[in-house]
N, C-alpha and C positions, 0 to 999 in steps of 0.2 A: 612790780618793774614800772617806772614811769612810762607814760605813753611816749613813742618814738625812739626809745633807747636802743633797740637792736638796729633800726635804720642808721642811726648816727654811729653807731659802733662800725658797720660797714664801711660807711664813708669815711671814717676816721683811718680804716684799715687800709683801703685803697689809697688815700692820701699818704700814708706811711709808705706803702710800697712805692709809690710815684717818687717820694721824697728818698727813698734808699736808693732808687735806680738813679736818680739825679745825683747823689752824691757818690754813687760809683764810679759815675763817669767823670766826676771833677776832682775827687780827693784821693789822695793815696791810702792803701790800706793801713789799718791800724797796726802799730807796732814796727812800721819801717823807719829806716834810719834816714835822717835827712842829711846825708854825706853829699848827696848831690850827684851820685854815681847812679843815674837811672839808666842811660844808654845802655843796652845790652843786658840788663837786670830783668828779674822775673817782674818786677813793679812796671817797667817800661812796655812789657808785653801784655800785661795787664790793662794798662792805660791805653796801649793801640787797640787791643781786641776787647775795647768796652761794649756794653750791650747794643747800643745803636750801631756800631760798626759790624756787629756779628748779625744783626738782623739784616743789616742791608746786604752783607756777602751772601747769606745764605738766600737772601730774596732773589740776589742776582743769580746765583747758582740753580734755583728753582726755575727762574725764567728761562735762562740757558739751554737746561735739560729738558724743558718742555718743549722748547723751539727745537732742540734736535731730536727728540723723539718724533715730534710732528713732521719734521724735514725727513727723517729717515723712513716713517710710515709712507709719506707721499711719494718719495723717490721709488721705494720698493714696489708698492702697489701700482704707481704709473708706469714703472718698466714692465709689470706684470701685465697691465693693459695693453700697453704697447706691444708687447712679445706675442700676446694672445692676438692682436689685431692683425701681425704680420703673418703670423701663422693661419689664424682662421679665416680672414677675409682676403688674404693675397696669395701668398706661397702655395698653401695646400690646395685651394680651390684651382690655381693655376695648373698643377700637377694633375688634377681630374679632368681639367679642359684637354691638356695635351694629351692625355692617355684616351680621351674620347674622340679626340681628332685622329689618332693612330688606330682606333676602332673604325671609325668612319672612312677612312682610305682603304683599310682592308676590306671592308665589305662592298665598297665600290669595286674592287678589283675581282672579288669573288662574284660578283652580279655581273661584271663584264666577262668573265671566264663563263658563267652560265648561258649568256647570251649567244655565245659563239658555239657552245654544246647543241642548244636548240636548233640552230640552222634555220631552214624554211620548213621543217617538218611541220604539218597543221596539228600534229598531236599535241604540239607544245604551245600552242597558241595563246591558252589563257596563262601559262606559265610565263610566256615571254613577256606578255604585258605587265603581268606582275613584278617581273624580274626589273623592267625598265622602270616602273613607278618607284620600285626600292632603291634604284641606282640613282634616280633625281632626289631620292629623299635624302640619301647619303651624301650626295654632291651638295645639297643645299646645307645639310649638317656641318659638313666639312668646312663650308664656306663661312659658316657663323662661328665655329669653333676657331677657325683660323685668324677671323677678324678680332675676336677676344683674346687670343693668345699674343697676336700682333700689340695690342694694347697694354697688355701686361707685362713685354718686355721691353716697353719703352726705353728705359734707364740701363739696359743690359746689353753691352755690344754684343758679346757671346750669342746671347739669344736672338737679337736682330738679325744678325748674320743667318743664323739658322732658319729663321722665320722667313727671310729673304729668299732662301732656297727654296723652301715651300711653295712660296708664292710663285716664283717663278717657273719651278718645274710641275706644278699643279696643274697651271694652264696648258703645259705641253702634254703633260698625261692625257687629260680629258680630250684633247685634239687627237691624239693617237688611238684613244678608245673609240671615239666617234668615227674615225676614218676605218677602223676595224669593223666596226658594225655596217657602216655603209658598204664596203666590200664584201662582207657576209650576204647583205641583202640582195647585193647585185649577182652574187653566185649562185643563190637557190641551193644552198649546200645541205647535204643531208645531217641529219642529228651525228652529233660526235665527230664529223668528218668537215671542219672548215676549210675554206679555201686556203691557198698558201699565201696569197697576198694578205688575207684577213688575219691569218695566223701570225704573220711576219710583223704587222702592225701593232697586235696585241703583245708579242713579245717585247717590242720596244717600249709599251706601256708598262707592262709588269716589271720589266727590268729596271726602268725609270722609278717606279714606285719602291721597289725592294732594296735597290741600292742608293738611292739618294733621298727620297721623300720620307721614307720610314725612318732612316737613320737620322734625317734632321728632326724630324718629330720627337723621336726618342732622345736626342740629345737635348731638346727643351725640357722634356719630361725629367731626364736626370739632374739637370740644372737646378731646376725647382724643386725635386725633391732632395737635393744637397741642401738648399737654403732652407727647407723645413727642418730638416736634422739638425742642421748648426744652429738654428734659431731655439729649437727646442732645448739643446745641450746647454746653450748659453742661459737659457731663460730659467732652466731649473737650478744650474749653478747660482744664479742671481738670486732666484727665491730662497734657496738653502741658506745663503750667506746672508741675505736680507731678513730672514727670520730672526736669526741671531742678532742682527744689528738693531732691531726694532725693540727685541727684548732686553738687551743691554742698555740703550738710552731710556727706554720705558722703566726699568728697575733704577735706573738712575735718578730719574725724575721722583718716583716715589720716593727713594730714600732722602732726597733733597727737602722734599715736601714734609717727610717724618721729622726730619732733623730740625725744620724750621718751627714745626708744631711743637716739638719738645721743647726747644728755647723759648718760645712765647709763654708756654707753660710753666716752666720753671722760673724764668725771670721775671714774669709778671703776675704768676700764682692764678693763671687761667685756665681752667681744665680743658676747654676746648674752644678752638678759634674757628668757628661757622664756616666762613668764606675758603679757609685753607681746608678744611675736612671735605667742603664740596668739590675743591680742585683736586684733592686726593682720590676722592671716588670717580671724579670724570676722568682723570689720569689713568685709573685703573680700569675703567670701563673702555677707555680707548685703547689702552696696551691690549687687552684681550681680544677687542674687535679686531684690531691691526693683524695680531696673530692667526686669528681665526680667517680673517680674509686671504691673509698669505698662504696658509694652509690649504684654504679651499682652491685658491688659484693655482696651486701647484697640483693638487687633486685632479682638478678639472684639466690641467694641460696633459698629466698622464693620461686621462680618459680620451681625450681629444687626438694626441698622437699616437702613443702606445698603443691603445686599446682600439681606437677607432680608425684613425687615418691609415695606419699601416694595413689594416685589413680592406680599406677603401682602395688603397693603391694597388694591393696585391690582386684584388678582384677586378680592378679596372683593366690591368696588364693581363690578367686571364681572360677576361672578355675580348680584348684586342687579339690575345694570340689564338683563342680560340676561332674567331672570324678569319683569321689567317689560315689557320688549319683547314677551314670550310674552303678558303680560296684555293689551297694547294690541292685539295681532293678533285675540285673543278678544273685546275691547270693540269692535273695527272691525267684525266680523261681527255681535255682537249687539245693536248700537244704530246703527241706519242714519243716524239724523238727526245723530249725532256723529261719523261716518265721517271726515270730513276732519280735524277735530281729532285723532282718534285716530291717523290716519294720519301727520300732522305730528309728533305726540308719540312715534310709532315711530321717525321718521328722526331727532328729536332726541336720542334714547336710543341708536340705531345710531351717531351720531356722537360720543356719549360714551364707547362701547364702542371704536370704531376711525375716529378722526376724519378725514376728507378735505373740506378746503375747498371750499365751491362745491358740493359734490355733491348731488344730488337721487335719491329713490328709483328715478326713470328711469335714471339714470347711475352711480349707485352702485355697483353689481356689477362693471361692466366697469372702472371707475376702481381699485377695490380688486382686482381681478384682476390688473392691470397692476402695481399696486404690490407685491402680494404675489408675482408673477413674479420682479420685480427683487430684492425682499428675498431669497428661496429662492436666486437665483444668488449672492447676496452678503449674507450675516447681518449684516453692518453696515451695509447699506442699510435703513432702516424709514422709509419715506415717508408714513406716516399716525401720527395722536396718539392721543389717547384712551388708555382704562386698557390696552389690548392693547398699543399701541404703547410706553406706559412700561415694561411688561414685557419686551417684546422689546429694549429697549434697556439693560435690566438682568440680563441673562443671566450667572449666577455660577456654577451646582453643575452637578454631573454629571446629564444627564438634562434638565436644565430647557430646554435649547434644543429638543429634539424634543417635550417636553410642550406648550411654546409653539407651536410649529409645528403640533400637533394641534388646539390651540384655535383658531389661524388657520383651517386647512382646516374644521372643524365650523362656524366662523361663517360662512365664506362659504357653505356649503351651506345653513344655516340662512336666510341670506339671499335666495337663490335660491328656496327653498321658500316665502318669504313672497311672493314675486313671483307664484308660481303660485296661491296663494290668492287675491290680488287679482285676478288675471286669471279665475280660475273665478268670483269674484264678479261681477266687471263682466259677465260672460257671462249672468248669470241663474242660474248652476248653484250655488245657495247651499247646498243639501245636500251637494253634492260638496266645496264649500269647507270646510263645515264638518268633512266627515270626514277630508279631508284635514289640516285645521289641526288636529284632535285625534287622529288616528290613532297608533299606537304601533306600527303594521308598519314594518319597515325600509323607507326610501324615503318615509314620511310625514313632515309636519314635526315632531309631536311626538316622535318617534322619533330624529330629527337633532337635535331640540333637546336630547333626554337625553344624546345623545353629546357635545354641547357642554357641558351641565353637567358630565358626567363629566371630559371633557378640562379645564375649569376647575378641578375639585375635586382632579385628579392634580398640576397645576401648582402650585397652591397649596400642596398636601401636601409637595412638594418643599423650597418655601422656608421651610415650617413646622416642617419637621425641621430644617432648618439654623438656623432662628432658635431653636428649643428647644436645639439642641447648642451653639449660642455662648452662650446663658445659662447652662446647665449647666456649661459649661467655667470661666465666670468665677466660679460659685457655687463650683465646687470648689477652684479655684484661691485664693479670697480666703475660704475657711470658717473656723470658729472654730479647726480644728486649725492652721491657717497663721499665725493671728493669735498662738496660744498658743505656737507654736514662736519665732516672731519675739520675742515678750516675753521667753522663757526664753533665748533668744540675747543679747538686749540686757543681762539680768540677770548672765549668765555674762560678757560682756564687761567690764562694770562691776566685778565682783569681781575678774576677772583683772588689771585694771589697778590696782586697790587693792593686789592681793597683790605685783604686780611691783615696786611701789616701795617697800613697806613694809620689807623688812630694809635697803634702803639708807637710808632715813631714821632706821632704828633706830642706826646708824653715828653719828648726829649727837646721839644722846639722851645 
């Protein structure tokens, strides 16, 4: 074979292919009748849909499909980022702050009641100082929480009204407590026997707290909890629909690229168009990445809201109710005239913490013990409701079950302590009841209550860490870097598509 024959044959074949394509664009098909009736005929369609027009049309479809897929991914993932921000950085923390404010106010009132219990009895001098210190700590915490709550409800008219109620009433409450303390100091009263004037002032304070302050704070908590719930529902719906939108537009882009690749292979006898192949791989990688990120965002949203936040808020409310229980216990001893009302209030809040329908203070401990025993034998059996029941039905994370079990055990012990206080008081042993109620020695009521508070804090911390981790994961997945990489990939895909068809179209110039 003469030198150069193979190369010359290839050149001739390519030239022939180009010539054939040009003839296809310009000449009628073989055997057509020159009758002049081309409009509406198959020949007219073939002229209109010649190779250049087909290439340009499919190229346009590819570009539009790529843009649609990129826009869908950006919209869905951007919405997921904004929704996570609204829940994870705004509404959910606000609910926790409101619950913490509720807790701080309750404990302030419990400490105020304890101060009246101690009177001027020198046996309680150390406890009185510690109680005053705790009262001041809770007051500072309440002021800090209130400031943050105020900032968070700046755009919410109902929330602002509730916060203004708290701001106005909190100052009045603190003034009434200060007056009660002053009158008690002046009276040099015995332990458990506050002066009539001091008791009257405290009654005004605690009534203001229970009837206005706590209700206003609870209203703010409920509003923000509803915002979290609505955002969660909307975001999950958006992610579910968005996943399918991304899939549909992504498959359209891949199908359009495949058709264009096929057209070029058939019409130009090219087995592979490298730029289009690269675009196809890039589009496939982008589709898989976008679908994965959408699924991850949905999963982390479930972890943050259903698995974590629901437990965080249940435990936050449980802690606030527990401190209100403790305050009712001290109120019960402080104010004999209202003892029955405070006893009923204690039972009502006990039921909020761990509800057992039909139980009374006389039967509650035994009924709870029976239900707790069945639960410990089978953790899937939770026979009581309330905030603790909600938490025990939502165990998700390592260590959470053990932490919740410690809350249950501590709550049972605290309830038994309460019955002991009431028994001592009924026997006329008021000072012994006060000592047992306020004592911090292991085995005394406040020591066991501190164990309950610590167990609640530990349990909540597990869920709070999981919530923070889920929000941080979504923040990282959908940060500015991810958006930038996605935009750059889309731009590259568009450019590669244009580069892939440009040499072929130039053959028709």
